[in-house]
C-alpha positions in Angstrom: 157.4 75.3 104.8 160.4 77.0 106.6 163.4 78.1 104.7 166.8 78.8 106.4 168.0 82.4 105.9 170.2 83.8 103.2 173.8 82.4 103.4 176.5 84.4 105.3 179.7 83.9 107.1 177.7 83.6 110.3 175.6 80.7 108.9 178.8 79.1 107.7 180.4 79.2 111.0 177.3 77.8 112.7 178.0 74.5 111.2 181.8 74.4 111.0 182.4 71.7 113.6 180.4 69.1 111.8 182.2 69.3 108.3 183.8 66.0 107.6 186.0 67.0 104.8 187.9 70.3 104.8 188.6 70.0 101.0 184.9 69.9 100.2 183.6 73.0 98.1 182.3 76.0 99.9 178.6 75.4 99.0 178.9 71.9 100.5 180.4 73.5 103.8 177.5 76.2 103.9 174.9 73.2 103.9 176.0 72.4 107.5 175.1 76.0 108.7 171.8 76.0 107.1 170.9 72.7 108.7 172.2 74.0 112.1 170.0 77.2 111.8 167.0 75.1 111.1 167.4 72.9 114.2 168.1 75.8 116.4 165.0 77.3 115.4 162.9 74.6 116.5 162.1 72.7 113.3 161.2 69.1 113.8 161.4 67.7 110.4 164.0 68.5 107.7 163.5 67.2 104.3 166.8 67.0 102.2 166.4 64.5 99.2 169.3 63.1 97.3 168.9 63.5 93.5 171.3 61.4 91.3 169.6 62.9 88.1 168.3 66.2 87.2 165.4 66.6 84.8 166.6 65.8 81.3 166.7 69.3 79.6 168.8 68.3 76.7 167.8 64.8 75.1 171.0 65.2 72.8 173.3 64.9 75.8 174.6 61.5 76.7 173.2 61.7 80.2 171.7 64.1 82.8 173.6 63.5 86.0 173.7 65.8 89.1 177.0 66.9 90.6 178.0 64.1 93.0 178.0 66.5 95.9 174.5 67.9 95.0 173.2 64.3 94.6 174.4 62.8 97.8 175.6 65.4 100.3 172.4 64.8 102.5 174.1 61.4 103.5 177.0 63.5 104.9 174.6 65.7 106.9 172.8 62.7 108.2 176.0 61.0 109.5 177.7 64.0 110.8 175.0 66.0 112.3 173.1 62.9 113.9 174.0 63.9 117.5 172.5 67.4 116.8 169.3 65.7 115.5 169.0 63.3 118.4 169.4 65.8 121.1 166.8 68.2 119.4 164.4 65.3 118.4 164.6 66.2 114.7 163.5 63.9 112.0 166.0 64.2 109.1 164.7 62.8 105.8 167.2 62.2 102.9 165.6 59.8 100.5 166.9 59.1 97.0 164.3 60.4 94.6 163.9 59.7 90.9 163.6 63.4 90.0 163.9 62.8 86.4 160.7 60.8 86.1 157.5 62.2 87.5 155.4 59.1 87.7 158.1 57.2 89.7 158.7 60.2 91.7 155.1 60.3 92.6 155.3 56.5 93.6 158.4 56.8 95.7 157.1 59.9 97.6 153.8 58.0 98.2 155.8 55.3 100.0 158.1 57.7 101.8 155.4 60.1 103.1 153.0 57.3 104.1 153.7 58.2 107.8 152.4 61.7 107.1 149.0 60.4 105.9 149.4 62.0 102.5 147.5 60.1 99.6 149.0 59.3 96.3 146.4 61.6 94.6 147.6 64.5 96.5 151.2 63.7 95.7 150.6 63.4 92.0 148.8 66.6 91.9 151.7 68.2 93.8 154.2 66.9 91.5 152.4 67.9 88.4 151.8 71.5 89.6 155.5 71.6 91.0 156.8 70.6 87.5 154.7 73.1 85.6 155.7 75.8 87.9 159.5 74.7 87.3 159.1 74.9 83.6 157.2 78.4 83.9 160.1 79.6 86.1 162.7 78.4 83.6 161.0 80.0 80.8 160.7 83.3 82.6 164.6 83.2 83.2 164.9 82.8 79.4 162.7 85.7 78.8 164.5 87.8 81.3 167.8 86.9 79.6 166.6 88.0 76.1 165.1 91.3 77.8 168.4 92.1 79.4 170.2 91.3 76.1 167.9 93.8 74.3 168.4 96.4 76.9 172.0 96.2 76.8 172.0 96.6 72.9 169.6 99.4 73.1 171.8 101.3 75.5 175.1 100.4 73.9 176.3 98.4 76.8 178.5 95.2 76.7 177.4 91.9 78.5 178.8 89.3 80.6 177.6 85.8 80.8 178.5 85.0 84.5 178.2 81.3 84.2 178.7 78.5 86.7 176.3 76.2 88.8 173.0 77.1 90.3 174.5 77.7 93.8 176.8 80.3 92.4 173.9 82.6 92.3 174.1 82.6 96.1 175.7 86.0 97.1 177.7 84.6 99.8 179.2 81.9 97.3 179.7 84.5 94.4 180.9 87.2 96.9 179.0 89.9 94.8 181.0 89.4 91.6 177.7 90.2 89.7 177.8 93.6 91.2 181.4 94.0 90.6 180.7 93.4 86.9 177.8 95.8 87.0 180.3 98.4 88.3 182.2 98.3 85.1 178.9 99.4 83.3 178.4 95.9 81.8 175.1 93.9 81.8 175.4 90.3 83.6 173.5 87.4 82.2 173.3 83.8 83.9 174.1 81.0 81.7 170.6 79.3 81.8 169.2 82.7 80.7 171.0 82.4 77.4 171.7 78.8 77.0 168.5 78.3 74.8 169.9 80.7 72.2 173.1 78.6 71.9 173.0 75.7 69.4 175.6 73.1 70.4 176.7 71.0 67.5 177.4 67.5 68.9 179.4 65.5 69.6 181.9 67.7 71.7 185.1 66.5 73.0 184.0 65.9 76.4 181.5 63.4 77.7 178.6 65.8 78.4 176.6 63.9 81.0 175.9 66.5 83.6 172.9 69.0 83.3 174.7 72.0 84.6 177.6 71.3 82.2 175.3 71.2 79.2 173.9 74.6 80.0 177.6 76.0 80.3 178.6 74.6 76.9 175.4 75.9 75.2 175.9 79.4 76.8 179.5 79.4 75.5 178.0 78.7 71.9 175.7 81.5 72.4 178.5 83.8 73.4 180.5 82.6 70.3 177.8 84.2 68.1 177.9 87.7 69.6 180.4 90.4 69.4 179.3 92.3 72.5 179.0 89.4 74.8 181.9 87.6 76.7 181.8 84.7 79.3 183.2 84.4 82.8 183.1 81.1 84.6 182.9 80.7 88.3 184.7 77.8 89.6 184.4 76.7 93.2 187.8 75.6 94.8 187.9 71.8 95.1 185.3 71.0 92.4 186.8 68.2 90.5 184.1 68.2 87.8 185.2 71.6 86.6 188.5 70.3 85.5 186.3 69.0 82.6 184.2 71.8 82.1 186.6 74.7 82.2 188.7 73.1 79.3 185.7 72.4 77.4 184.1 76.0 77.7 187.4 77.6 77.0 187.7 75.4 73.8 184.2 76.6 72.6 185.2 80.2 73.3 188.5 80.0 71.5 187.0 78.4 68.6 184.7 81.3 68.2 187.6 83.7 68.5 186.2 84.8 71.9 187.9 85.5 75.2 187.6 83.1 78.1 188.0 84.1 81.9 187.6 81.7 84.9 187.4 82.9 88.5 188.2 80.4 91.3 186.3 81.2 94.3 186.0 79.7 98.0 185.1 81.1 101.5 187.6 83.9 101.0 185.8 87.1 100.1 188.7 89.4 99.0 187.8 90.3 95.5 190.9 92.2 94.7 192.3 89.8 92.1 188.8 89.3 90.6 188.5 93.0 90.1 191.8 93.2 88.3 190.7 90.3 86.0 187.3 91.9 85.2 189.0 95.4 84.5 191.4 93.6 82.2 188.6 91.8 80.5 186.7 95.1 79.9 189.7 96.7 78.5 190.4 93.8 76.1 186.7 93.8 75.1 187.1 97.7 74.2 190.3 97.0 72.4 188.8 94.3 70.2 185.9 96.4 69.3 188.1 99.2 68.3 190.3 96.8 66.2 187.1 95.3 64.6 187.8 91.7 66.0 184.6 89.7 65.2 183.3 86.3 66.7 183.8 83.4 64.4 180.5 81.4 64.1 181.5 78.3 62.1 182.5 75.9 64.9 182.3 72.2 63.7 181.4 69.2 65.7 184.3 67.3 67.3 185.8 64.5 65.2 187.7 61.9 67.0 190.1 59.5 65.6 188.3 56.2 65.0 189.8 52.8 65.6 189.3 50.8 62.4 189.2 47.1 61.7 192.4 47.7 59.5 194.2 49.3 62.6 193.5 46.3 64.8 196.0 44.1 62.9 198.8 46.8 62.6 198.5 48.8 65.8 199.9 48.5 69.2 197.4 49.4 71.8 198.9 50.9 74.9 197.1 49.7 78.0 197.8 52.0 81.2 198.6 50.2 84.4 196.1 50.0 87.1 196.6 47.0 89.3 200.0 45.0 88.4 198.8 41.9 90.1 195.6 41.8 87.8 196.8 43.6 84.7 199.6 41.0 84.0 196.9 38.6 83.1 194.5 40.9 81.5 197.3 41.9 78.9 197.5 38.4 77.9 193.7 38.1 77.7 193.7 41.0 75.2 196.5 39.5 73.1 194.6 36.3 72.8 191.6 38.2 71.4 193.7 39.6 68.5 194.9 42.9 69.8 198.4 43.8 70.2 198.1 45.1 73.7 201.2 46.4 75.4 200.8 46.9 79.2 202.7 50.1 80.0 205.5 49.9 82.8 204.8 51.1 86.2 204.2 54.8 86.8 207.2 57.0 87.7 207.8 60.6 88.7 208.3 61.5 85.0 204.7 60.2 84.4 203.3 62.4 87.0 205.3 65.5 85.5 204.0 64.8 82.1 200.5 64.6 83.4 200.9 67.9 85.1 202.3 69.5 82.0 199.4 68.4 79.7 196.3 67.8 81.9 194.3 70.3 83.7 195.9 70.3 87.1 192.4 70.4 88.8 191.8 66.9 87.5 192.2 64.3 90.2 195.4 62.5 90.9 194.5 59.1 89.0 193.8 61.2 86.0 197.2 62.9 86.0 199.0 59.6 86.9 197.3 57.5 84.3 197.4 60.1 81.4 201.0 61.1 82.3 201.9 57.5 82.0 200.5 57.3 78.5 201.9 60.7 77.5 205.4 59.7 78.7 205.3 56.5 76.7 204.1 58.1 73.5 207.0 60.8 73.9 209.4 58.0 74.7 210.1 57.4 70.9 209.5 53.6 71.6 206.3 53.6 69.5 205.6 54.5 65.9 202.7 57.1 66.4 201.2 56.4 63.3 200.6 52.8 64.3 199.9 53.3 68.0 196.5 53.6 69.8 195.5 54.0 73.5 193.1 51.7 75.3 191.0 53.5 78.1 188.2 52.2 80.2 184.9 54.4 80.6 182.1 53.5 83.1 179.6 56.2 82.0 179.1 56.9 85.7 178.8 60.4 87.6 182.5 60.3 88.4 184.8 62.5 86.3 186.8 59.5 85.5 184.7 58.8 82.5 186.3 61.8 81.0 189.8 60.5 81.1 189.4 59.6 77.3 188.5 63.4 76.6 191.2 64.8 78.7 193.7 62.5 76.9 192.4 63.7 73.5 193.0 67.3 74.4 196.5 66.5 75.6 197.3 64.5 72.4 196.0 67.5 70.3 198.3 69.9 72.3 201.2 67.5 71.7 200.4 67.3 68.0 199.6 63.6 68.3 196.1 63.7 67.2 196.4 60.8 64.9 196.6 58.5 67.9 193.2 56.8 68.5 191.9 56.6 71.9 189.8 53.4 72.2 187.0 53.6 74.8 186.3 50.3 76.7 182.9 50.5 78.0 179.7 48.4 78.1 177.2 51.2 78.1 177.4 52.3 74.4 179.3 55.6 75.0 181.5 55.2 72.0 182.0 52.5 69.4 185.0 51.7 67.2 184.8 49.3 64.2 188.2 47.8 65.2 187.3 47.1 68.8 184.5 44.9 70.1 183.8 43.3 73.5 182.9 39.8 72.7 181.7 37.2 75.1 184.9 35.4 74.7 187.0 38.6 75.7 184.6 39.2 78.6 185.2 35.6 79.6 188.9 35.8 79.4 189.0 39.1 81.3 186.8 37.9 84.0 188.8 34.8 84.5 191.9 37.0 84.7 190.4 39.1 87.4 189.5 36.2 89.5 193.1 34.9 89.3 194.3 38.4 90.2 192.0 38.6 93.2 193.2 35.3 94.6 196.8 36.0 94.1 196.4 39.4 95.9 194.4 37.8 98.7 196.7 35.0 99.5 200.0 36.9 98.8 199.2 39.8 101.2 197.9 37.5 103.8 201.1 35.4 103.6 204.1 37.7 102.7 204.4 39.4 106.1 204.7 36.1 107.9 206.9 34.2 105.5 209.9 32.6 107.3 212.1 32.4 104.3 212.0 35.8 102.3 211.2 35.3 98.6 209.1 32.1 99.2 205.9 33.9 98.1 207.6 35.4 95.0 208.7 32.0 93.9 205.1 30.6 94.2 204.0 33.5 92.0 206.7 32.8 89.3 205.7 29.1 89.4 202.0 29.6 88.7 202.3 32.6 86.3 202.5 30.7 83.0 199.9 28.2 84.2 197.5 31.0 84.9 198.2 32.7 81.5 197.5 29.5 79.6 194.1 29.1 81.4 193.1 32.6 80.9 193.7 32.3 77.0 192.5 28.6 76.7 189.9 28.4 79.5 189.4 24.7 80.7 187.1 24.3 83.7 189.2 21.3 85.2 192.3 23.2 85.0 190.7 26.3 86.4 189.5 24.5 89.4 192.9 22.8 89.8 194.8 25.9 89.6 192.7 27.9 92.1 193.0 25.0 94.6 196.6 24.5 94.0 197.5 28.2 94.3 195.7 28.3 97.5 197.4 25.2 98.9 200.9 26.4 97.9 200.4 29.7 99.8 198.7 27.9 102.7 201.8 25.6 103.1 204.4 28.4 103.2 206.5 28.2 106.5 205.4 31.1 108.7 207.1 32.9 111.4 204.1 32.3 113.9 203.9 36.1 115.0 200.7 38.0 115.2 200.5 41.3 113.3 197.7 44.0 113.1 195.7 43.7 109.9 195.3 46.9 107.9 192.5 47.3 105.4 193.2 49.4 102.2 190.1 51.0 100.7 189.5 54.1 98.4 189.5 55.3 94.9 190.0 52.3 92.6 193.4 53.4 91.0 194.9 54.7 94.2 193.7 51.6 95.9 195.3 49.1 93.6 198.4 50.9 92.0 201.4 50.9 94.2 203.0 53.7 92.4 199.9 55.9 92.8 199.6 55.1 96.5 203.4 55.3 97.2 203.5 51.6 97.7 201.3 51.6 100.7 201.1 47.8 101.1 205.0 47.6 101.4 204.8 50.5 103.9 202.2 48.6 106.0 204.2 45.6 105.8 207.5 47.3 106.8 205.7 48.8 109.9 204.7 45.4 111.1 201.3 45.1 109.6 199.3 42.8 107.1 197.6 44.7 104.4 194.1 43.5 103.4 192.8 44.7 100.0 189.5 43.5 98.9 188.7 42.1 95.5 188.9 44.2 92.3 185.9 42.1 91.1 183.8 43.6 93.7 183.9 47.1 91.9 182.1 45.5 88.9 179.7 43.6 91.1 178.8 46.8 92.9 177.7 48.5 89.7 175.6 45.3 88.7 174.0 45.2 92.2 173.1 48.9 92.1 170.7 48.4 89.3 168.3 46.6 91.7 168.0 49.8 93.6 167.6 51.9 90.6 164.7 49.8 89.4 163.0 49.8 93.0 163.7 53.4 93.9 164.7 55.4 90.9 164.1 55.4 87.2 166.1 52.3 86.4 164.6 49.6 84.1 163.3 46.1 84.9 165.4 44.9 81.9 168.7 46.4 83.3 168.0 45.0 86.8 167.7 41.4 85.4 170.6 41.5 83.0 172.7 42.6 85.9 171.4 40.1 88.2 172.4 37.4 85.7 175.6 39.1 85.3 176.3 38.6 89.2 175.1 34.9 88.9 177.8 34.3 86.1 180.5 36.0 88.2 179.7 33.9 91.3 179.9 30.8 89.1 183.5 31.8 88.2 184.2 32.7 92.0 182.6 29.4 93.2 186.0 27.2 93.1 187.9 30.2 94.6 185.5 30.3 97.6 185.7 26.5 98.0 189.6 26.7 97.8 189.7 29.6 100.4 187.1 28.0 102.7 189.2 24.7 102.9 192.4 26.7 103.6 194.0 27.2 107.1 195.0 30.7 106.8 192.6 32.5 104.3 189.1 33.9 104.1 186.8 33.8 101.3 185.4 37.0 100.0 182.0 38.2 101.1 179.2 38.2 98.5 178.1 41.7 97.1 174.7 41.3 98.8 176.7 41.1 102.2 178.7 44.2 101.2 175.4 46.1 100.4 173.9 45.0 103.7 176.9 46.4 105.5 176.9 49.5 103.7 173.2 50.0 104.2 173.8 50.1 108.0 175.2 53.7 107.4 174.4 54.8 103.8 171.9 54.3 101.0 172.6 52.0 98.0 171.6 55.1 95.9 175.2 56.3 96.4 176.7 55.2 93.1 179.2 57.8 91.9 182.6 56.5 91.8 183.3 53.8 94.3 179.9 54.8 95.9 178.3 52.6 98.6 181.1 50.0 98.0 183.6 52.2 99.8 181.7 52.5 102.8 180.6 48.8 102.7 184.2 47.7 102.5 185.0 49.8 105.6 182.2 48.3 107.6 182.9 44.8 106.4 186.5 45.0 107.3 185.8 46.3 110.8 183.1 43.7 111.3 185.4 40.9 110.3 188.1 42.0 112.9 190.1 44.3 110.6 189.7 47.5 112.9 192.4 49.4 111.3 191.6 51.0 107.7 193.4 53.6 105.3 191.1 55.2 103.2 192.9 56.5 100.1 191.3 59.4 98.0 192.6 61.8 95.4 192.4 65.4 96.3 188.9 66.8 95.3 187.4 63.3 94.7 183.8 64.4 95.1 182.2 60.9 95.7 184.8 60.3 98.4 183.8 63.4 100.2 180.6 61.6 100.9 181.2 57.8 101.0 184.8 58.1 102.4 185.5 61.0 104.6 181.9 61.8 105.2 181.1 58.2 106.7 184.1 57.9 109.1 182.3 59.5 112.2 179.5 56.9 111.7 181.7 54.0 111.3 183.7 55.1 114.5 180.4 55.4 116.4 179.5 51.8 115.4 182.8 50.6 116.6 184.9 52.9 118.9 188.0 50.8 118.3 187.9 51.7 114.6 191.3 53.0 113.6 190.7 54.9 110.4 193.0 57.2 108.6 192.1 59.2 105.5 194.9 60.0 103.2 194.9 62.5 100.4 196.9 61.8 97.2 197.8 64.6 94.9 200.9 65.6 92.8 201.4 68.3 95.4 200.8 66.3 98.5 203.9 65.6 100.9 205.1 62.0 100.8 206.4 62.6 104.3 203.0 63.8 105.4 201.3 60.6 104.0 204.0 58.3 105.6 203.6 60.1 109.0 199.9 59.5 109.0 200.3 55.9 108.1 203.0 55.5 110.8 200.7 57.3 113.3 197.8 54.8 112.3 200.2 51.8 112.6 201.4 52.8 115.9 197.8 53.1 117.1 197.2 49.6 115.5 200.0 47.9 117.4 198.9 49.7 120.8 195.4 48.3 120.2 196.5 44.9 119.4 198.6 44.7 122.6 195.7 46.0 124.9 193.4 43.4 123.5 195.6 40.5 124.2 
């Protein structure tokens, strides 16, 4: 076994030219240099596995994910350093492994290492020994933490828990902050050396589903029991997940009457500001000791406002906007199920401003937009706050979007609106409310509404750029609205088939200008992709620049989650039951899609959507189906599908610091361009601080290239 040398600026600079996303965190960027060093030093096989899950260290936590970058960054390396590997005949292996299940791990490794002629028995012995050594090492870390604490107290020294993620132990990444703390005559402890001494009363406000985070929270609890220990949290620039952890760690510290310090670090090594912060912390600790300030040790578990059966009849439930075309019908479906659903109006600048005021600004743009929209509505005076609830979806996946609910609850507390229940819409058992249940009837109505929305979006965007008489498409939408709503509420198979056929035929008959325009695919993070106000009306911009926008179906996002369970069963630690339940779900969705497909196939101007299996096959040409965080492999699959179908122009929309999209969006563009040199792809970041002019200019440049390419291919 050969290891690359310790991290350094020189190592970082070695791999700079292969970095796909300049907004990825410094630890991710450093990986490129380490891989380059290994290749330059003649290594012929580099083993760098993908690990979606860590070992489950805390069974009381809802899940045990890895950070999305830690989990899947090998895919970026494979697709952005491939020329280097080919030129040097290097075999690069990046299998997805079930690291949280030793038996499955041994099985998968046996298959993957078969070319190396390693027997299953050898692998099982190796896995067993490695796990025992890991546990021994972890226990040793705990003992060292206890010893360091005992030493500090016997020598009358104060302690700092320097908390963060495992890679923050790297001196190049932490820039020697541990030694800086030592220079103030304080003992440094790591979070994993003391976490076992912290008793975390659950539930906590956030959805605690990442192993690294669980350690942080327990370490903060431990600090809360000590008068002579404080906590400093290291936060890498661009780490989207730490928008969740920093708030929660601070809450735990404050609840114990403790100080909280966070230091944001990146490739810059100037520690002047950090030194001032640490000196101030030391002075504050001394002052608190002098004044007899003590830790408070009676923190209670977080109690959320539950949505009761009685509330269901009396409360308005605010539903944040995500896709205006689809949610028009979904609002009616919710009302038909007995809920007073109120679809919030489109997002405006005030919504963004409210989000920035009350939501951690390191949260992604969709978080700030969505929660800002809700806060703006609650502050408007239009709703009785004692009879209002908020509806939020939760997937339970590794993306930070599953913590929208937690971030909103913090904002409501800060606003003095804690009485407003936040109702989680999820199908994975994250939270339950007596007053809200997802019934088969609700599921059917919502699915039908999404099918209608997908059809309308598909035919509208394919027709409006060519309509000879402006306003024709809008008139057709208005004509069908009430019929669609009636069918969503009172489903009738005959009417459903007739409506889908009739809508398609009406748009097919629209008188067209006859001109040819470049098609532009729109892919990316789900909210930014579908919400016009979140993407600064990108569809309108594409049409005004003489193009036709192609936005693939919302339903595919749900099918992607269902289809992934097959991979999880075959390659990871997923269950057979989960796989089959989701397979049946795909069959049910395709039954609903069947008349839509038929209507589109028989039309003159429209194409039917691909099957999810085809999207997975397209993605698999470049990336593994194991990429399941956020939009995951679906994002890559959509780009490949679009280009294969002749839509060679693609805009990839992503929130700043969206960790999954560093991998499956920006991280895959080089490979896609290699597959099709004519691929015209533009990555556009969305953030409250992003320049609208810069976004517009990037789109205009992409459109100019699209027009040029279309002329050249005539």
